[in-house]
C-alpha positions in Angstrom: 2.7 -11.4 -10.0 4.0 -12.7 -6.8 5.6 -9.6 -6.1 2.1 -7.9 -6.8 0.6 -10.3 -4.4 3.0 -9.4 -1.6 2.3 -5.8 -2.0 -1.2 -6.1 -1.8 -1.2 -8.6 1.1 1.3 -6.4 3.0 -0.9 -3.3 2.4 -3.9 -5.3 3.4 -2.7 -6.5 6.5 -1.3 -3.1 7.6 -4.8 -1.7 6.9 -6.1 -4.4 9.4 -8.3 -5.7 6.7 -9.3 -9.4 6.0 -9.4 -10.6 2.4 -13.1 -10.7 2.7 -13.5 -7.1 3.8 -10.8 -5.8 1.0 -13.1 -7.8 -1.5 -16.1 -6.2 -0.3 -14.6 -2.6 -0.2 -13.3 -3.1 -3.7 -16.3 -4.8 -5.2 -14.2 -7.9 -6.3 -14.6 -11.5 -5.1 -12.7 -12.9 -2.0 -11.4 -15.6 -4.5 -9.9 -12.8 -6.8 -8.2 -11.0 -3.7 -6.7 -14.5 -2.7 -5.8 -15.4 -6.0 -3.7 -12.1 -6.6 -2.2 -12.2 -3.1 -1.0 -15.9 -3.7 0.2 -15.1 -7.2 -2.1 -18.0 -8.6 -3.9 -15.2 -10.5 -1.1 -14.6 -13.3 -2.5 -11.5 -14.8 -5.6 -9.5 -13.0 -7.4 -6.9 -14.7 -6.1 -3.1 -14.2 -9.6 -2.2 -13.3 -9.3 -5.0 -10.1 -5.9 -3.6 -9.2 -7.3 0.0 -9.3 -10.2 -1.0 -7.1 -8.2 -2.7 -4.6 -5.7 0.2 -4.3 -8.6 2.4 -3.9 -10.1 0.2 -1.3 -6.9 0.3 0.6 -7.0 4.3 0.6 -4.6 4.9 -2.2 -5.4 7.2 -5.1 -2.9 5.5 -7.5 -1.3 2.0 -7.6 2.1 3.6 -7.1 1.0 5.1 -4.0 0.1 1.6 -2.7 3.3 0.1 -3.8 5.6 2.8 -2.5 3.6 2.5 0.8 4.8 -1.0 1.6 8.5 -0.1 0.4 8.7 -2.2 -2.4 9.6 -1.1 -5.9 6.7 -0.1 -7.8 5.0 -2.3 -10.2 5.1 -0.9 -13.7 3.6 -2.4 -16.8 6.8 -1.5 -18.6 8.6 -4.2 -16.0 5.9 -6.8 -16.6 6.6 -9.3 -19.8 3.1 -10.7 -19.4 1.3 -7.4 -19.4 3.6 -6.0 -22.2 2.8 -9.2 -24.4 -0.8 -9.1 -23.7 -0.9 -5.5 -24.6 1.0 -5.8 -27.7 -1.1 -8.8 -28.9 -4.3 -6.9 -28.0 -3.1 -3.7 -29.9 -2.2 -6.1 -32.9 -5.4 -7.9 -33.0 -7.5 -4.9 -32.8 -5.4 -3.3 -35.5 -5.8 -6.1 -38.0 -9.6 -6.6 -36.8 -10.5 -3.2 -37.7 -7.9 -2.4 -40.4 -6.4 0.6 -38.6 -3.1 1.3 -37.3 -1.9 0.5 -34.0 -1.7 4.2 -33.2 -5.3 4.6 -34.1 -6.1 1.7 -31.5 -4.3 3.6 -28.9 -5.9 6.8 -29.6 -9.3 5.2 -29.3 -8.4 3.5 -26.0 -7.1 7.1 -24.8 -10.5 8.8 -26.0 -12.5 6.2 -24.1 -10.5 6.9 -21.0 -11.5 10.7 -21.2 -14.8 9.5 -20.0 -13.6 7.4 -17.0 -13.0 8.5 -13.4 -10.0 10.9 -12.9 -7.9 8.3 -11.0 -8.5 5.6 -13.4 -7.7 7.8 -16.4 -4.7 9.3 -14.7 -3.3 5.8 -13.7 -3.9 4.3 -17.2 -2.4 7.3 -19.2 0.7 7.1 -17.0 1.1 3.5 -17.9 0.4 4.0 -21.6 2.8 6.6 -21.7 5.4 4.0 -20.5 4.7 1.5 -22.8 4.3 3.5 -26.0 7.5 2.1 -27.3 5.7 -1.4 -27.2 3.5 -0.5 -30.1 6.3 0.6 -32.7 
């Protein structure tokens, strides 16, 4: 998560924003921004990352990471996220006695009611990690 923090910090500085201003614009706490930037927040929520990207003026997370000329951060490349997603899918599958694919289908249906930028970003990431659920 250290690279993620560096990307956000660099983009925030390029935008001339303080941590407080970024937190306010993204509707998250300053402590959250500080934790992500420092790498102390090990696995921030995707919604927090999307909100921060939008507050910095980027439509998608990929646009933010490309703007600071660092390689994009992908869920597929993040073993912590991969493991968390795998565990959550397995838990929900067992809890509701449904297949893992049904859990993913339910998540995709839920996303249909989300704002376009959130839905598109999450669907891109889901398509990257479909092999994780098999």
